[in-house]
C-alpha positions in Angstrom: 1.3 64.0 -6.4 -1.0 61.3 -5.2 0.2 58.3 -3.3 -0.4 56.0 -6.3 1.9 58.2 -8.4 4.5 58.3 -5.7 4.5 54.5 -5.4 4.9 54.2 -9.2 7.8 56.7 -9.3 9.6 54.9 -6.4 9.1 51.5 -8.0 10.3 52.7 -11.4 13.4 54.3 -9.8 14.2 51.1 -7.8 13.9 49.0 -11.0 16.0 51.5 -13.1 18.7 51.2 -10.5 18.4 47.4 -10.7 17.7 47.2 -6.9 15.5 44.3 -5.8 12.9 44.8 -3.1 15.0 42.7 -0.8 18.1 44.9 -1.5 16.1 48.1 -0.9 14.7 46.7 2.3 18.2 45.8 3.6 19.7 49.1 2.5 16.9 51.3 3.8 16.2 49.4 7.0 12.5 49.1 6.0 11.0 45.7 6.5 10.6 43.7 3.3 6.9 43.1 4.1 6.4 46.8 4.6 8.1 47.5 1.3 6.1 44.9 -0.6 2.8 46.3 0.8 3.8 49.8 -0.1 4.7 48.9 -3.7 1.4 46.9 -4.1 -0.6 49.9 -2.9 -1.8 48.2 0.2 0.4 49.9 2.7 0.3 53.3 4.3 3.9 54.3 4.8 5.0 56.9 7.3 7.0 59.9 6.3 10.0 58.3 8.0 9.6 55.2 5.9 9.3 57.2 2.7 12.4 59.2 3.6 14.4 56.0 4.2 13.4 54.5 0.9 13.9 57.7 -1.1 17.3 58.3 0.5 18.6 55.0 -0.7 17.2 55.6 -4.2 18.8 59.1 -4.4 15.4 60.8 -4.4 14.0 63.7 -2.4 10.4 63.8 -1.2 8.9 67.3 -0.8 5.8 67.7 1.3 3.3 70.2 0.0 0.8 71.5 2.4 -2.3 73.1 1.0 -4.4 75.7 2.8 -8.0 74.7 2.3 -10.7 77.2 3.3 -14.0 75.8 4.3 -17.2 77.8 4.0 -20.3 77.3 6.0 
């Protein structure tokens, strides 16, 4: 999943739960400005920030690491 898809999914979940950005910021301990930047696609959240947000929304974020082989 790309970051833009993740942002969309989190925003849709927040709205489905009828949680405002202000409410999510307060419940997650993530700054409102950080949350607004994230949802607008302008922020670059840390894994810790994503974990805090997803935890409040009842979501789980799984990190997939891909092995990429480079050839010379």
